[in-house]
MARBA-703898 format. One record per residue (C-alpha): x, y, z; residue number from 1. Coordinates in Angstrom, 1 decimal. Layout:
<atoms>
+--------+--------+--------+-----+
|      x |      y |      z |   i |
+--------+--------+--------+-----+
|      X |      Y |      Z | NUM |
...
+--------+--------+--------+-----+
</atoms>
This chain:
<atoms>
+--------+--------+--------+-----+
|      x |      y |      z |   i |
+--------+--------+--------+-----+
|   78.0 |   18.8 |  -30.3 |   1 |
|   79.4 |   16.9 |  -33.6 |   2 |
|   83.2 |   16.8 |  -33.5 |   3 |
|   85.4 |   16.3 |  -30.3 |   4 |
|   89.8 |   16.1 |  -30.4 |   5 |
|   91.0 |   14.3 |  -27.6 |   6 |
|   94.6 |   15.1 |  -26.5 |   7 |
|   95.8 |   12.6 |  -24.0 |   8 |
|   99.3 |   11.6 |  -22.7 |   9 |
|  100.7 |    8.4 |  -23.4 |  10 |
|  100.9 |    6.5 |  -20.6 |  11 |
|   98.9 |    3.5 |  -19.5 |  12 |
|   96.3 |    5.1 |  -16.9 |  13 |
|   95.7 |    7.9 |  -19.1 |  14 |
|   94.9 |    5.9 |  -22.4 |  15 |
|   92.5 |    4.0 |  -20.0 |  16 |
|   90.4 |    6.6 |  -19.4 |  17 |
|   90.9 |    7.8 |  -22.7 |  18 |
|   88.9 |    4.5 |  -23.8 |  19 |
|   86.3 |    5.4 |  -21.7 |  20 |
|   86.3 |    9.1 |  -23.1 |  21 |
|   85.9 |    8.2 |  -26.6 |  22 |
|   82.9 |    5.2 |  -26.2 |  23 |
|   81.0 |    8.0 |  -24.0 |  24 |
|   81.4 |   10.7 |  -26.7 |  25 |
|   80.2 |    7.7 |  -28.9 |  26 |
|   77.6 |    6.9 |  -27.4 |  27 |
|   75.8 |   10.5 |  -28.4 |  28 |
|   76.9 |    9.6 |  -31.9 |  29 |
|   80.0 |   12.7 |  -32.0 |  30 |
|   83.1 |   12.1 |  -34.3 |  31 |
|   86.4 |   12.0 |  -32.3 |  32 |
|   89.4 |   12.4 |  -33.5 |  33 |
|   92.0 |   11.3 |  -31.3 |  34 |
|   96.0 |   12.4 |  -30.6 |  35 |
|   99.2 |   12.1 |  -28.2 |  36 |
|  100.3 |   15.6 |  -27.0 |  37 |
|  102.9 |   14.7 |  -28.9 |  38 |
|  101.3 |   14.7 |  -32.0 |  39 |
|   99.6 |   18.1 |  -31.7 |  40 |
|  103.4 |   19.9 |  -32.2 |  41 |
|  103.1 |   19.4 |  -35.4 |  42 |
|   99.2 |   19.1 |  -35.7 |  43 |
|   99.6 |   23.2 |  -34.7 |  44 |
|  102.3 |   23.3 |  -37.5 |  45 |
|   99.9 |   22.5 |  -39.9 |  46 |
|   97.1 |   25.0 |  -38.7 |  47 |
|   96.1 |   26.0 |  -42.0 |  48 |
|   94.9 |   22.0 |  -43.0 |  49 |
|   93.1 |   21.9 |  -39.7 |  50 |
|   89.0 |   21.2 |  -40.2 |  51 |
|   86.7 |   24.0 |  -39.1 |  52 |
|   84.0 |   22.2 |  -37.6 |  53 |
|   85.3 |   20.9 |  -34.4 |  54 |
|   82.7 |   21.7 |  -31.3 |  55 |
|   85.5 |   21.1 |  -28.0 |  56 |
|   89.0 |   19.8 |  -27.2 |  57 |
|   89.3 |   17.3 |  -24.3 |  58 |
|   92.8 |   16.8 |  -22.7 |  59 |
|   93.8 |   14.0 |  -20.8 |  60 |
|   96.9 |   14.5 |  -18.8 |  61 |
|   98.8 |   17.0 |  -16.7 |  62 |
|   99.7 |   21.0 |  -17.1 |  63 |
|  101.8 |   20.2 |  -19.7 |  64 |
|   99.1 |   18.4 |  -22.1 |  65 |
|   96.5 |   21.2 |  -21.1 |  66 |
|   98.8 |   23.7 |  -22.6 |  67 |
|   99.6 |   21.9 |  -25.9 |  68 |
|   95.4 |   21.1 |  -26.0 |  69 |
|   94.9 |   25.5 |  -25.1 |  70 |
|   96.7 |   26.4 |  -27.9 |  71 |
|   94.9 |   24.1 |  -30.5 |  72 |
|   91.6 |   25.3 |  -29.2 |  73 |
|   92.9 |   28.9 |  -30.3 |  74 |
|   93.3 |   27.6 |  -33.9 |  75 |
|   89.5 |   26.4 |  -33.7 |  76 |
|   88.1 |   29.5 |  -33.8 |  77 |
|   88.7 |   30.1 |  -30.3 |  78 |
|   86.8 |   26.7 |  -29.2 |  79 |
|   86.3 |   25.6 |  -25.1 |  80 |
|   88.8 |   23.0 |  -23.9 |  81 |
|   87.4 |   20.1 |  -21.1 |  82 |
|   90.4 |   18.8 |  -19.2 |  83 |
|   90.6 |   16.1 |  -17.1 |  84 |
|   93.8 |   15.1 |  -14.6 |  85 |
|   96.0 |   12.5 |  -15.3 |  86 |
|   99.5 |   13.8 |  -14.7 |  87 |
|  102.3 |   14.7 |  -12.0 |  88 |
|  101.2 |   18.7 |  -12.2 |  89 |
|   97.4 |   19.6 |  -12.4 |  90 |
|   97.1 |   23.0 |  -12.0 |  91 |
|   94.6 |   23.9 |  -14.3 |  92 |
|   92.7 |   20.1 |  -13.7 |  93 |
|   89.7 |   20.2 |  -11.8 |  94 |
|   90.1 |   17.2 |   -9.3 |  95 |
|   87.3 |   14.5 |  -10.3 |  96 |
|   87.8 |   12.3 |   -7.5 |  97 |
|   84.8 |   10.2 |   -7.3 |  98 |
|   83.6 |   11.2 |  -10.8 |  99 |
|   84.1 |    9.3 |  -14.3 | 100 |
|   84.4 |   11.1 |  -17.5 | 101 |
|   81.3 |    9.3 |  -18.4 | 102 |
|   79.6 |   11.2 |  -16.4 | 103 |
|   81.5 |   14.3 |  -17.3 | 104 |
|   80.6 |   13.7 |  -20.8 | 105 |
|   76.6 |   13.4 |  -19.6 | 106 |
|   77.3 |   16.5 |  -17.6 | 107 |
|   78.8 |   18.6 |  -20.3 | 108 |
|   75.8 |   17.3 |  -23.1 | 109 |
|   73.2 |   18.9 |  -20.8 | 110 |
|   75.6 |   22.0 |  -20.4 | 111 |
|   75.8 |   22.2 |  -16.9 | 112 |
|   79.3 |   24.1 |  -16.9 | 113 |
|   80.1 |   27.2 |  -16.9 | 114 |
|   83.4 |   28.7 |  -18.7 | 115 |
|   86.4 |   30.1 |  -17.0 | 116 |
|   88.3 |   32.3 |  -19.5 | 117 |
|   92.2 |   32.7 |  -19.4 | 118 |
|   94.1 |   34.9 |  -20.6 | 119 |
|   96.6 |   34.4 |  -23.4 | 120 |
|  100.0 |   36.6 |  -24.4 | 121 |
|  102.1 |   37.0 |  -27.2 | 122 |
|  105.8 |   37.3 |  -27.0 | 123 |
|  107.5 |   38.8 |  -30.1 | 124 |
|  110.6 |   38.8 |  -31.9 | 125 |
|  111.6 |   40.9 |  -35.0 | 126 |
|  111.1 |   37.4 |  -37.0 | 127 |
|  108.2 |   35.8 |  -35.1 | 128 |
|  105.3 |   35.7 |  -32.5 | 129 |
|  104.5 |   33.5 |  -30.2 | 130 |
|  101.5 |   32.8 |  -28.1 | 131 |
|  101.9 |   31.9 |  -24.0 | 132 |
|   99.7 |   30.8 |  -21.3 | 133 |
|  101.4 |   29.7 |  -18.4 | 134 |
|  105.1 |   32.2 |  -19.0 | 135 |
|  107.4 |   33.4 |  -21.6 | 136 |
|  111.2 |   32.9 |  -19.8 | 137 |
|  114.5 |   34.1 |  -21.2 | 138 |
|  117.7 |   32.6 |  -20.0 | 139 |
|  121.3 |   33.3 |  -20.3 | 140 |
|  122.6 |   30.7 |  -23.1 | 141 |
|  125.7 |   30.7 |  -20.7 | 142 |
|  124.9 |   30.1 |  -17.3 | 143 |
|  128.5 |   30.6 |  -16.0 | 144 |
|  128.4 |   34.1 |  -16.5 | 145 |
|  125.9 |   36.9 |  -16.1 | 146 |
|  123.9 |   38.4 |  -18.3 | 147 |
|  122.5 |   41.9 |  -19.0 | 148 |
|  118.7 |   43.0 |  -20.0 | 149 |
|  117.2 |   46.1 |  -20.8 | 150 |
|  113.6 |   46.2 |  -19.5 | 151 |
|  111.1 |   48.6 |  -20.6 | 152 |
|  107.7 |   49.1 |  -18.9 | 153 |
|  104.3 |   51.1 |  -20.5 | 154 |
|  101.3 |   50.7 |  -18.8 | 155 |
|   98.6 |   53.4 |  -17.8 | 156 |
|  100.4 |   55.4 |  -15.0 | 157 |
|  103.4 |   53.6 |  -15.2 | 158 |
|  106.6 |   54.2 |  -17.7 | 159 |
|  109.8 |   52.7 |  -16.5 | 160 |
|  113.0 |   51.5 |  -18.2 | 161 |
|  115.6 |   49.7 |  -16.6 | 162 |
|  118.4 |   47.4 |  -16.7 | 163 |
|  118.9 |   43.6 |  -15.1 | 164 |
|  121.7 |   41.4 |  -14.0 | 165 |
|  121.5 |   37.8 |  -13.5 | 166 |
|  120.2 |   34.3 |  -15.5 | 167 |
|  117.4 |   35.4 |  -17.0 | 168 |
|  113.9 |   37.4 |  -17.0 | 169 |
|  110.5 |   35.3 |  -16.7 | 170 |
|  107.1 |   37.2 |  -17.9 | 171 |
|  104.2 |   34.8 |  -16.0 | 172 |
|  100.4 |   35.3 |  -16.4 | 173 |
|   98.6 |   35.2 |  -13.0 | 174 |
|   97.6 |   31.6 |  -14.2 | 175 |
|  101.3 |   30.4 |  -14.4 | 176 |
|  102.5 |   32.1 |  -11.5 | 177 |
|  101.7 |   29.0 |   -9.6 | 178 |
|  104.9 |   27.3 |  -11.9 | 179 |
|  108.3 |   28.6 |  -12.4 | 180 |
|  107.5 |   32.0 |  -11.6 | 181 |
|  106.4 |   30.5 |   -8.0 | 182 |
|  109.8 |   28.6 |   -8.0 | 183 |
|  111.4 |   31.8 |   -8.9 | 184 |
|  110.5 |   33.4 |   -5.9 | 185 |
|  107.9 |   35.4 |   -7.7 | 186 |
|  104.2 |   35.8 |   -6.4 | 187 |
|  101.3 |   33.5 |   -6.5 | 188 |
|   98.5 |   35.2 |   -7.8 | 189 |
|   94.7 |   33.8 |   -8.6 | 190 |
|   94.3 |   32.8 |  -11.5 | 191 |
|   90.8 |   34.7 |  -12.3 | 192 |
|   92.8 |   37.4 |  -12.6 | 193 |
|   94.1 |   39.5 |  -15.6 | 194 |
|   97.8 |   40.5 |  -14.9 | 195 |
|  101.5 |   40.1 |  -16.1 | 196 |
|  104.7 |   39.4 |  -13.7 | 197 |
|  108.1 |   40.3 |  -14.6 | 198 |
|  110.5 |   38.2 |  -11.9 | 199 |
|  114.2 |   38.4 |  -12.3 | 200 |
|  116.0 |   35.2 |  -12.3 | 201 |
|  119.2 |   35.6 |   -9.7 | 202 |
|  120.2 |   39.1 |  -10.1 | 203 |
|  123.1 |   40.4 |   -8.7 | 204 |
|  120.8 |   43.2 |   -7.5 | 205 |
|  119.6 |   42.2 |   -3.9 | 206 |
|  116.5 |   42.0 |   -3.5 | 207 |
|  114.9 |   43.2 |   -6.6 | 208 |
|  111.4 |   41.8 |   -6.7 | 209 |
|  108.6 |   40.9 |   -9.0 | 210 |
|  106.9 |   43.7 |  -10.8 | 211 |
|  103.1 |   42.8 |  -11.5 | 212 |
|  101.3 |   45.1 |  -14.1 | 213 |
|   98.0 |   45.2 |  -15.5 | 214 |
|   97.0 |   43.4 |  -18.8 | 215 |
|   97.8 |   46.3 |  -21.2 | 216 |
|  100.7 |   46.9 |  -20.6 | 217 |
|  103.6 |   46.6 |  -23.1 | 218 |
|  106.9 |   44.8 |  -22.1 | 219 |
|  109.9 |   45.5 |  -24.1 | 220 |
|  113.0 |   43.0 |  -23.4 | 221 |
|  116.6 |   44.4 |  -25.1 | 222 |
|  119.2 |   41.5 |  -25.2 | 223 |
|  122.6 |   42.2 |  -23.8 | 224 |
|  123.9 |   39.0 |  -24.0 | 225 |
|  123.1 |   36.2 |  -26.0 | 226 |
|  119.9 |   34.2 |  -24.3 | 227 |
|  117.2 |   31.4 |  -25.2 | 228 |
|  113.8 |   32.1 |  -25.4 | 229 |
|  111.3 |   29.4 |  -23.5 | 230 |
|  108.0 |   29.5 |  -24.1 | 231 |
|  105.5 |   27.8 |  -21.7 | 232 |
|  108.3 |   25.5 |  -21.3 | 233 |
|  108.9 |   25.0 |  -25.1 | 234 |
|  112.3 |   25.8 |  -27.0 | 235 |
|  111.2 |   29.0 |  -29.1 | 236 |
|  114.6 |   30.3 |  -30.1 | 237 |
|  118.1 |   31.9 |  -29.8 | 238 |
|  118.0 |   35.3 |  -28.6 | 239 |
|  121.3 |   37.7 |  -30.2 | 240 |
|  122.4 |   40.2 |  -28.6 | 241 |
|  120.9 |   43.5 |  -29.3 | 242 |
|  118.0 |   42.0 |  -29.9 | 243 |
|  114.5 |   41.9 |  -28.6 | 244 |
|  111.4 |   40.5 |  -27.2 | 245 |
|  108.1 |   42.7 |  -27.0 | 246 |
|  105.1 |   41.0 |  -24.9 | 247 |
|  101.7 |   42.4 |  -25.2 | 248 |
|   98.0 |   41.0 |  -24.5 | 249 |
|   96.8 |   38.2 |  -26.6 | 250 |
|   93.5 |   39.2 |  -28.7 | 251 |
|   91.7 |   35.5 |  -27.4 | 252 |
|   91.3 |   33.7 |  -23.8 | 253 |
|   91.2 |   29.9 |  -23.6 | 254 |
|   88.0 |   28.7 |  -22.7 | 255 |
|   88.1 |   26.1 |  -20.2 | 256 |
|   85.1 |   23.9 |  -19.2 | 257 |
|   84.1 |   23.6 |  -15.4 | 258 |
|   81.7 |   22.1 |  -13.6 | 259 |
|   82.3 |   23.1 |  -10.1 | 260 |
|   82.3 |   27.0 |   -8.9 | 261 |
|   85.2 |   27.4 |   -6.9 | 262 |
|   88.8 |   25.9 |   -6.0 | 263 |
|   91.3 |   25.5 |   -2.7 | 264 |
|   94.0 |   27.1 |   -5.1 | 265 |
|   96.5 |   27.0 |   -2.3 | 266 |
|   96.3 |   24.0 |   -1.0 | 267 |
|   96.2 |   22.3 |   -5.1 | 268 |
|   99.0 |   24.6 |   -5.6 | 269 |
|  101.5 |   24.0 |   -2.5 | 270 |
|  100.3 |   20.7 |   -1.3 | 271 |
|  102.2 |   19.7 |   -4.4 | 272 |
|  105.2 |   21.5 |   -3.3 | 273 |
|  106.3 |   19.8 |    0.2 | 274 |
|  103.8 |   21.8 |    2.1 | 275 |
|  102.1 |   19.8 |    4.9 | 276 |
|   98.5 |   20.1 |    5.6 | 277 |
|   96.5 |   18.5 |    8.5 | 278 |
+--------+--------+--------+-----+
</atoms>
């Protein structure tokens, strides 16, 4: 390994972890570039100028930091991401309660790790395409009124066309099912599956369930009231009436470095949502 990029959340605890990581990497004569999570937005926009010899991206923060780091890794020839938790929401992170960053660097340099492949999807309008790892949310711009959305689904053996009335439509990956989707009463799905979930937001149609579809599905949402598109929590544009958003599987997977082979996903997710364990 020659070059590493470190993305961190600029808070005191994460900065201390950053110092430990940078010192450990430099002991192995690895060149390190350091960016805050806020810097990454501009770096992604200027992706034509990024260097092509980076070997790994380290993420120190929460899920928001990881999502930015993961999207950056896709631009660097799909290099792996090594996440270390230092945030409020750490779904994508392993809980390294007794392992220091310097020890993890040694394990990484020795090749003692595995790679988890996290699928990505594309949300495309007539002007642009955005990659999402967690979800694409289409939300009514006027929450004081009910909005309508036309939904078309095409997948093997399933072809459907229907109208949803409510506050919006959420399109979530399996990895993203523990976030906005779960709060909207969508299903919790293992991140090791490659599925896409359609979850309506506060529909007038009482009891309208979430719909779980295979990766090779194509979903098109027609906007019948002016709405806003959010991709992984970031504002991605205004959707005018009669425009559409098409969601398709991406051509790449985010490669996540893992040091353990299993996680207690239910406890990791639900324990942070006011569930009590004894």
